[in-house]
N, C-alpha and C positions, 0 to 999 in steps of 0.2 A: 454627273447626272442621267447624260444622253442615254445609258446603257438602260436604265430604269425605264425612261421613255420609251425607249423600242420595244422592249418586253412587253411594257402596258399596250401599245398599238398592235402587238400579235395578240395577245389575249382576245383584244377587241374585234381583231379578224377571224379569229377561230370560233367567236361567238355565231358569225354567218352561216346560216344553214345552205352548204353547197347542194347543187344537185347532183344526184348520184344514179346509176344505172343499175338493173337489175340484177348483174353479179355482185356487184359492190353492196348489194344488199344482204345477198346471200354471206358474203363476206363478216358483215355486221353483224350478222343473227349471230354467226359461231363465235365471234370475239364477244359479243354481249354475254352470251352462254357463259364463256371462261370466265369473263370479269363478275357477271353474277356469282358463281360458284366460288372464287376466290372470295369475294366480300363478305358470301355467307360463312365461309369458313373462320374468316377474321371476326366476324362479326360474333360468331359462337366463342372464340379463343378469348374475346373481350369481356363475353358476357360470364365464361367460366371463370376468368381472371377475377372479375370484380366479386363475384361470387366467392371466391377464395378469399380475396383480397379482406372483405368486410368481415366473414365468418371469424378470421385469424385476428383481424386489426380493430376491430369494430369499437368495442370498449377504448382501446389507443387514442383511436380516430377521435372520437367523441371528446374525450378529456384533452388531446392536443387542440381542437377548434377553440374550447373554452379557455384554455392557457395563452392560446395566439390572441384572441380577441380580448382578454385582461391586459397581457402586454402589450397590445397595439393603441389601447387606449391610454398608455402613458408615453406614448410616442413625441416627441419635441424637436425642433429644429435646432436645438443646443445640443441635441444628441450627436450631431454629425459636425457642426459647427460653434466652436467655443470661441467666445470672444473675452473669456476672463481665464487669467493664466491658474493653472495648480500653482496652489502654495502651502507650503511645511510651516507649521507652528509649534513653537517648544511651548514647555510646560507651562511657560508664562504668556502664553497668547501671543510670540513676538515670532515674526515671519524670520524663517533661517534659511529657506531657499523657496524660489519663485523659479516655474518651469514654463517657458514659452516657444516651445516647438512650432504646434500648428500654425500659431499667429502669424509667424513669420512667414510660412511657406504656403499657406493657403490661397488658391486662385479659384475665382469664381468661373461659372460656366462662360459667360462673355468674356472674359479677359484671357479665357484658355483658347489654344488654337483648336479649330472646330476637327482637326485631322485627328488629335488625340480621343475624342469621343468615338468619331468613326471608325477607329482600329478596334477599338473597343466593342464597339456592336457587332462590325462584320467577322469578329472570332468568338465573341462570348452571347452573343443575343441577338440575331438577326430579325427576330420579330419586334425589337424593341418598342418600336412605335406603334406595334399594332394590338398587343397582349394589354391587358389589366394587372400586370403584376404576376400573375402565373402563365407561362406556354401549356396550351392543350396538349402539345405534343411532349412537351417533356414532363406532363402529368402522365401521358399514357406511357412513357418509357418507365417511369417508377412502378407503376401497375405492373407492366408486364414482368419486369426486374424482379419484382415481389412474389408474382405469382407463380415464376418460374426458379426461385429460390435464388436467386443473385443476389441478394438484399436489396435496399431501398434507395440505391444511387439512381440517380438521374439527372437530366439535364436542369440548370437553374437558370433563371433568368438574371440581368444585372440586378434586378428590384430585390429578388431571393438572396441574392450572394451579399448584397448590403445590408439585408437584414442578419443574416448568418453573422457577418462581419461583427458587426456593432451590438447584436443583443444577444445571440444565441451560442452556446459552446458547439466545439466541431464533431460532436456525440452523431454515430451517423445510426437514426431508429426513424422508426415510421412516426413517432410522436415528434419528434424534433423537424422532420420534414411538413408534417402537417402544420406546425405552429408558424414555420418558415412563410409557407403558403399564406397563410390568415393573415400573418402579419404585413407580406408584399403588398397585398390587396387592398389591405388599410392605406399603407404607405403611400399607395398610386392615386388614392382619393384624396390625400393630404398636400401632396406636393406635384410639382409639374415635373415634365419628364428630363426638361435640361436641370432641375434641381436635383432629381436623383441623380443624373451622370455627374453631377459636379459633387454630391456629397461621396459618393462611390471612389471616383477618382482621388479625392482628397482624404480617402479612410483607407485604402486597402494597403497590404503588406507587399513590401517589394523585397524585402532581406536586408540585412546590414543594418536594422534598425528604423530605415526608411520608410515610414507611413506616409502615402499620398505622392501622386505623381511627379510634383514639383520637387520636393524633398529628395525622390529617388535620381532624378535627373542631375540633382547636383551632389550626391553620391556616388554615381555612376559616371557621369559625365563632366562635373564641375562647371554647370550651367543651369538657367532656368528650362525648364520644359518647351515653351515658345521657342529657344534659342536653338532646339537639337534638330536634326535633319529628320524626316522622315522616316529613314531606316533606323536610325536612333529610338524615333517614338514609338515603333513597330517592336522594338527590341524590350523598352520598357512596359508598353502594354504587354507581353508575352510572358515577362517574368511574374505576372499576378497568376498564372495557373499554377505555377510552383517554383518560389523562389530559388530553393535549392538546385532544381535541375535546369533551369533556364538562366541563371546566374552567367552573365555575360563576362563577368573575372574570372570565373572558374571553369566555365561551361560555353564556352565562346560558340562551338560549333553546334550545340541545342540551340543556345540561344537565337542565332542567325537563320537555323533552320526553320526556328518557329515564327519570326520574323518576317521571313519572306512567305510562310504560310499566309501570313496577318495581310500582308501587301498582296498577296494572291488575291485573297476574299476580298480587300477593299477595291480591287482592281474590276472584279466580277460582279459586286453591288454595286457599281458605280460611282463610289466615293471616288477612286483618282482615274486620269486616265492611263491608256497603254504606256505613253510617253514616260509618265512620273513612275509607274510602275519598274519599268525597264531601268530607268536612271536609278531609282533606289534599291533597287535587287542586286544594281552591278558594283554599289557601294561598299563599304566599308565601316567598322567600326573601332576603337579602342575605348574602351572601358577600364576606368580602375577606381579603386576606392578612397575617395576624398574624405578623410576621416573627419576635416574639420567644417565639413559641410554642416553635419546635426551638432548641437550643444546640447548634448545628453548624457554627459558625464554627470555621475551622481559622487562626487569625489568626497563626501560626508559618511563615515560608515553607519551613523544613526539615521541619515536621510535615505539613505538605500535602503536599510531595514524596513523602514516606513512606508517606502513605495513598495518594496517587494510584499509586506504586509497587507497594504491595500488593496496590491493587484489580487491576492488570493481571496480577499475578502468579497470584493466585486465579482470574481469567478462563482466563488459560492452563489451572489443573489443571483448568478444568470443560471444555476442550477447544474453549474458543472459538478460531476460527480468525482470528489477526490478518491483516490483509490492506493490502499498502501501495502496490500498483498497480493498476489497473484497466483493461480492456477496454473499457470503455463508461461513460457519465454514468449511464444508469440502474443499473448493478452499483455504482458509485461510493456512488450515493447510498442504495440497497438496503442497503449494507454500513453506510454512517453510521449509519441507523437502528437497524439489530442492534446496531452498537456500543455506541450512546447506551443503549439498552435494559439490555446486558448489565452494562455499565460503573454505571449508577447502581442497578442490584439488588445487583452485589458492593460497591461503595461503601457502601451504605445498611448493609448485613449486616456490615461491618467497623465501622462507628460505632456500630450497635447493641449489639456486643460481644461478645466470646469470643476473641480475640486479644492475643497480645503481640509485638509488633513491637520487634525489638532493631535499632538503626541503628549509624551510624557518625557520629551528628550530635554535631558540637564546638560547643557552645553560644558559647562564648568566643571562638571562630575566624569563627564567624558573625558575632557582633557587631562584630569587629575589620575583616571585609571588609565588612560595612554600613556601617560608620563611612567606609572608603573612598569607597565610590560616593556616600554622602551628602555627604560634605565635597567633593568633586571637583564633584559636580550642585549645590552651594549656591549657585553663581552666578547659578541660572537661579529666581526666585521666583515667577514667573507661577502663580496657580490658575485653577482650573477653577470651574464651580458648584458642587461637591460638595467645594470648598475642598482639593482632592489638587492637587498640581502639576503644572502641563500638562506640563512637559518632562520625562518619564522616562528610567530606565535599568536595564538588567537584566545578571544577570553570572553564568555556571556556571561552577564549577571540578570538574575531575576529577583523581583522581589516578590519573598513568599506570602506577602499577607493579600498582595493582589495579582499577583502571577505575571505582572508586567515585565518587560525588559527592560532592566535599567541602564544596561551599558551593552554595545556589541563593537568590538574591539577585534578588527579584523585584519590585523598585522604589527608591525614595528613604527608604522606611522612615518615611514619616509615620504620623502617627494615625489607626488607622482604615483606610488601605489595605492590605488583605490580597491584593490581586490578586497571585498569582504569575506574573509575565511571563515567566521565566526558563524555564517550561517550558508554560506555557498561550498565550502570545501569539506567534502566527505573524507574522515580518515579513521585507520581502523583502531578501533576503541581500546583494544586492550584488555585487562582484567577490571578497567572502570564500569564496564557493560556488567559485570557480574551481579551487583546487587538487584537489575532491572530485570533479569532474565533467568537469572538461577535461584536467589535467596528469596526476593519478595513472593514468588510463586510456589515455593517450599513452604514457606509459613502461610502460605493462602490453604494448603493441602492441611494443615495444623502440626507440621513440624515446630520444634521450638529452639531456641538458642542452644539448648544445653542436650541436643540430639548429636548423637556420634555417627559419624560415617568416616572409613577407611579410605585413605587418601592411596592405598595400593592402586598401581594400574591393572586392572584384569587381562588386558591384552593392547597391542602395539597401536589400536585406534583410538586409543585415550591418551590426551595430550601429556608433556611431562610436564612434572610443577617445576617452579623457577628455580628449587633448592635442589634440583636432581636428584630426589628420592623420596623415601615415602618416609611419614612420621607416624604410621599406624592409625587409629581410630583417633578423629579429631572434632571436637564440637563444632557445630557450625559458626558460632561466634569467633571461635579461635583459626577455624580453617577460611573466612574471611581475612581475618586479621594480617594473616601471612601469606593469603593471597594463593592459595591450594589450586591448582586448575583440575586435579583430578576430582575433587569434591564438586567444584562448579559443573563440572560436564556432567558426573553422576547424576545431581542434583535437576540438571536441563533435561536430561533423559528421562529420570523418572517422572518431574512435572508433564512432560507432552504425554506419557504412557497414562497417568492418572488423570489429568486435567481435559484429556483428550481435545487437545488444542495445538497447535504450530508452537515449536519453540520461540518464535519472535511475534505472537499473539501480542504480549503487553507494547511491544513496541509499535506494532502497528495501531493499537489504539491510540498510543501517544504521537501518532505522525510522523514518525520517523520516515523521512522519504526515501532513503538508499536501498530500502530490503528488496529483495531479490528472491525469485522462486528456490535458490538453494541455499536460502538462508533458514529454511526450517530443519536446524542440525544443531546437535548439542553443541557443537565447535563455537558457535556463536559466541558460548558462555565466556569463551576467555578470547574475544574479539576476533575471532577468524571469520569475518563477515566478506560478502563479495564487494559493496563498495565501503561501507563505513556508515560513521555517524559524524555529527556536526558539533560544535560546542552548544551549540542551542539546543538542539536536541539532546544533548546529555542533560544539560541543565534543567531543561524540562522535566526530565524523567525525574532526576532527584527532586525537584520542587515538586513533583507529583506525590512522592513519598512524603514529603513532610506537609501536603495538603492532605493528608489522611486517604492518599488513594485516588484523589480527584485530580484529573488532567484538566489543565488550562491551557488553551493556544498561547504559545510564548507571541507576545504583541508590544510594540510599543506606542500602538496608536488610539487614542481616547474616543474621537468621533471623525465621521468624514461626512461632509458635507455638498452637497450642489450650488454651485456658485450662481446658477440662474434663477433659481428660485427659493434659495436658502434651507431646501429641506434636508433634514439629517437623515441621512441613508445608514447609517451605522454608529453603534454605541458600544465600546466595551463591555459595559455593563452588562449589557443584553445577553452576553455569549453565555451559554451554557457550559457547564462541567461535565466532563465523563469520568464516569466511575472506573478506574482500571483494577485498583486492588482493594481489598477490605481495609477496614482502619487500623485493625489488627496487625496484617502482613504488612503495612505499610509502616507503623510505628514500630514493631520488631527488626524491620530491615535498618531503618534508619539508627535505632538502640544498637544492630549490631555492626553498623558501620564507625560506631564511637570506638570499637577496638581496634581497629588500625592504627590509632594514634595512642590508644592507652594500653593496649600490649607491650608486653616487652620486645616482641618478636614482631610487631606488627611495621607493615610496610612503612607507614608514616610517625613511625616511635620517634620521638623527638621534636616534632612539627608542634608548636604551640603557638596560639593566637593570643594577643595582648588584652583583649577584653570579653574573653568568652571560655569558659570552662565545659560547657554543654556545647559538643558541635560533630558533626558526623565527617569521616571523609573516605574518598577511596581513590587510590594511585592504579595507574594503569600503563603498562610497558606491552611493546610488540614484539614479534621476532626481529631479533639485532637491534633492537629498541628505536626502530624507525619513527614511530609515534611514542609520542611522552604525554600523561595526562594526570592532572590532578584535579578531582571533581567533589564537591563537597559542600554542606551547609550550616547555618547556625538556624536557629528559630525566625531569624528575620530574613536570610539571604542564602542564595544559592551561588554558586559559581563554578564554571567548569572552564579549565586551564588546558591547551593543548600546545606545544612546542615540536618542532621538526622542520625537514628540509619541504619544500613545496613539492619536488620530486623526490620521494620517499628514500632516504639513505641512512644507514646504520648511524646511530648517534651515540655519545658518551652518556650513558645513563647516569653515572655519578654526577656529573656536571650540568646537564641540560634537564634530567630529571628532576635536579634540585633547583632548576629555575621555576618549572611550574609550580612546585610546592611554595619557593618564595613569592611568585606573584601572588598566589592563591592566598599567604599569610599576608601579604602586604594590604592586598585588596580587602579581605575580610577584617583586618584592624582599623583601615580607614571607614569602613561602612558602619560596623556596629560600635564605633568610638560614641562613648555616651549614652547607648540603649543600656537596659538593663539586662543582667546577664541570668535571662531564664532557662529552662530545659524546652524541650520537645514537648506538646499537647498529647498527656498518654489518653488515649481514649477510654471510654466506659469497657470496652468488649477488653482491655487488658489489667490483668492485675498481677500484683506481686506477693507470689508464695514464695517465702522464706527469701533465698538470694536468686528466684527465677519468676522469670516473666512468663505468666500462662494467659494464653490467648482464648476468645471463645473458639475459634476455630478449633482450636489443639482439644479442648473439651468436648467439642461436638465431635470431631473425628473419635475421640474415645469413646465416647457415647456411643455413637453410631457402629464402630468395631464390637463392641460388648453386644449391641442388640444383633447385630450380624451373625455372633457366634453363637447367641443364645437361639437366634430363630433356627440357624442352620442345624445346632442340636435337637430342637425342638421336632424339626422337620423329618429329619434322619430316626428319631423315636419314631414317630408318626409312622413314617413307611416301613420300619421294622414291625411295629405291628399290625400293620396293615398286612402286611405279605404273612406273618403270622394266623391271621383269622382266615388268610386265603387258603394257606397248608392246611389247616385244619378241615376245611371244606372237601379238600381234595383228599387227605387221607382218610375222611369218612366216606368218599367213594372208591378209593382203592382198598378199603377194609370190609367192603361188603362180602357177605357170605358167596362163597365160589362152588360151582357143582363141581363134584369129584371128579366126574369124566369130562377131560378137556376136550373130547370130539362134541359132546354138547354142544359146545359152546358155538355160536356162529361167527364169521369173521367180523361183521358188524359190531359186536358187543367187546371183541379183542381191540378193533379201531376205536371204540369209546375210552377202553382203558387206556390207550395210549393217549388219547386226546386229554384226558384226566391229567396225566402225568406230565404232559408238556404245561400244565396250569399252575405245576409247583413252584413257588417262588423260592430262588435263592437267597439264602441270608448269610453276609459276612462282615462281623463288625467284630470290635474288640472283645467282646463277650461271648460271641455266638459264632458258629459255623455248622450248617444243617445239612452239609453234603453227604455225609453218612446216610442221614435221615432217607434223603431222595434215593442214595443208591440202593439201599434196602427196599424200598418200593418199585424201584426199576426193576432189580432183580427177578422181584415177584411177577410183576408183568411180562417180561422177558422169557420165564418159564414158561408161560401162558401161548405165547408165540412161538414157542420151539414144540410144543405139542403137536400144534397145529402146524406148523411149516417149519418140518425139522429139516429139510433142505434148502429154507430160506423161501422169500417170495415178497409181494405187496407188504405183508404186515413186518415182516424184518426190517425191509427198507424203511418203514414208517417209522419204527422203534428206534433205529439208528440214527436217524437225522433229529428225532427228537432229545436222544440221549446226548449226542455230539453238540447240540445248540446249550442243553444245560451244563454241559464240559466247558466248553467255550465261556459261557456267561460266569460259571465259578471261578475259571482263571481269571476273567477281567476283575472281578470283584476283589480276588483276593488281591491280586497286584496292585490297585487303587489302594486297599486297607493296608500292602505294605511299605508304599511309597510314602503314604502320611506318617505312618512309622517313623520311619527312615528321615522323615524331615523333621520330625520332632526329635528324634536321636541328636540330630544334628545340632539343633537349638540347644538341646542342653550341653550337648559337645563345646559348643561356641561360648557359651555363657561360663562353663567350667575355666574354658581357656582363658576367658576374660577375667574372671575371678583370678585365676593364677596370677595373669598380669598383673592384676591390681595388687593383689598380696606382693608380689616382687616390688615392684614401686614402693609399696609403702615401707617394707625394709629396706630399700635402698635409701629413702628419705630417712629412718630411723637412725640408719648406720651415718646417713650426713649429719644429723643433730647430734649423735652422741660423739662423732669426730669433731665437728664443731665444738661441743662442750667442753672435751680434751683440749682442744687448742685454745 
């Protein structure tokens, strides 16, 4: 502290007024003028910046202050220091997991080496003991940055950083910054400076799953923070600025550079002596990850899903803005970074303690379903370097009555393999995605299962059909049954054009998290996504169809409570549903999926369930069969199954693809045993007319089309009548009696005749063409012009311009009429061709029947 005392003494000495001679007063006067000038400029800049700031952000500031005060009123000590471990309860209220991370590593301020907090203050907040939560210098920096268009970034105090770490999302906006400041000042009124340092050092993230500096010391150096060297302490404090850049195990050079900067600041600010600084600076570190330091392993797939779901729920309560579609790659990358930061922060808070998470986890059912996956996949025994099975499978089961995740099977269940592929692994969905991005939106547009679409490839941009050819015109029902890629691509392309929305719009609404800016492409209709989808996302998508097009977030959580006060902060019943598809579009899609196992050529033909006649299914196979899927539903449950290698490799579709179907079948048979075999609920907007399902969407589309055609016809008739009336007036002017001698005409009178001619309306319809009438009047006017200007002149030029314009107008109208006629002719020819094709098929069938009768 000697340096600080010396600086204080110097300040006192400078306050004494020294005697100055006359020349020095002259110098002072000049310097004063310069200083005053600079000060005035700065003040003007500040004033301009302040005016700009409040003009642009005034309303945001007011709203943010209110939000900050509201959040500040809820601040509690238990937010920073949890004495109660987080517990996960099963469906019967029994504890299946207890987490105790922070309770073990938490260190109070008194028990922590003072050098740790001193290192932190020296680099992050030099005036920590002088401000009340917000440093005015930092506030000035933010205002200047905003005024100069450099965003709203600026220096944050330790108190502000603590608020951001615990309560706020990493969003960079003026409202977030204001909230942060309001809450920081409230924090300073409620807790001491020592408490704030304690809370910060025990809650900040250090990378590799370590929250809190004591846990970080154990992870990186295998010992408590109090047992580390001065250089190691500085290194750990340096990590907080950016755990990726200053990781001492992967970026030792960066970590040491920042650590030595911290040491330099500690010495300059009087926290350590010159000798301590020199010794620590010449020291070295040896960091490595001690994986046994943290006991954060969630080795139960269902518990891992519960903690993941709880994390996202609490992120939402902190107003994190989840985003599923992006306008640019830069926006996507920025969001992913913000998401990762916010997710890690909340995830660790849950692990640190303080929550009771009640779930619908049924451990007995999970074990049965895990057994099905493991037994079916038992045919493949190859293992990789980590001794895990090379060929894996994953499955998600959703209860269609509640939307709950009944089971999350993340793999084959081998010892030590805790990675839950069901909600973490993005894989290409292949044709399994077709109902969600091609068919449901097509039915939304008013198409029906009986509508026909050709599966001919118009060009090479279209994907090949899996059957390597074309079957001609296919009904939508048959096209999905045989999994026509061309039809799915065409539908997706038409959906985008008619609905005026991205191809992946329904997926974004159903919170598919692997979407990319490049996925607004019809190719995703056959599974060609940038990243892919999880079994949980695919199951929730199909479950949305069963639930009349209403999306429900797939969770296995019923309630979340705070342990310190017993407050229920989340209830699954309070979740709102989001309408993604219309009732009739959703129902028609599910009905079409029945054809996949009912149609003789369907890709799941031969697959039968023991207890259900009414069920829907879709298979999926990617290029070289690297990913294989079976997804489907009964009225009671939705099941999505994937199989393949963790590192995508070509598969034997006949065996691995069959395995996904077998897992699907056994799972459905287990779940539906004892339940009444009922059909999917048909909405009132769907009616059966003969053998065809007719929807309100299709009827509405037909009515709208009829009205549109009638309106166009009516408009065309009115337009023609208006033109005829206009031409009658024009003719009346042109037919007025003329003076026999053209010489008596003034140029003005002839010019008026030319203007009148220009008002003539050209009419070209199926029944009318008035060009000859116009031309007759034009010749009369031209004769007058020639008499007055036999060698040409201004009147001749005026006439020529009018005539050429009318000539061009006539050509345009005639071409438009001819184009419409050609379109109608083409439609008639197509109908004739289809009729011939149908007659040929009927004749072929007659011959087959006759032959069969003979045989």
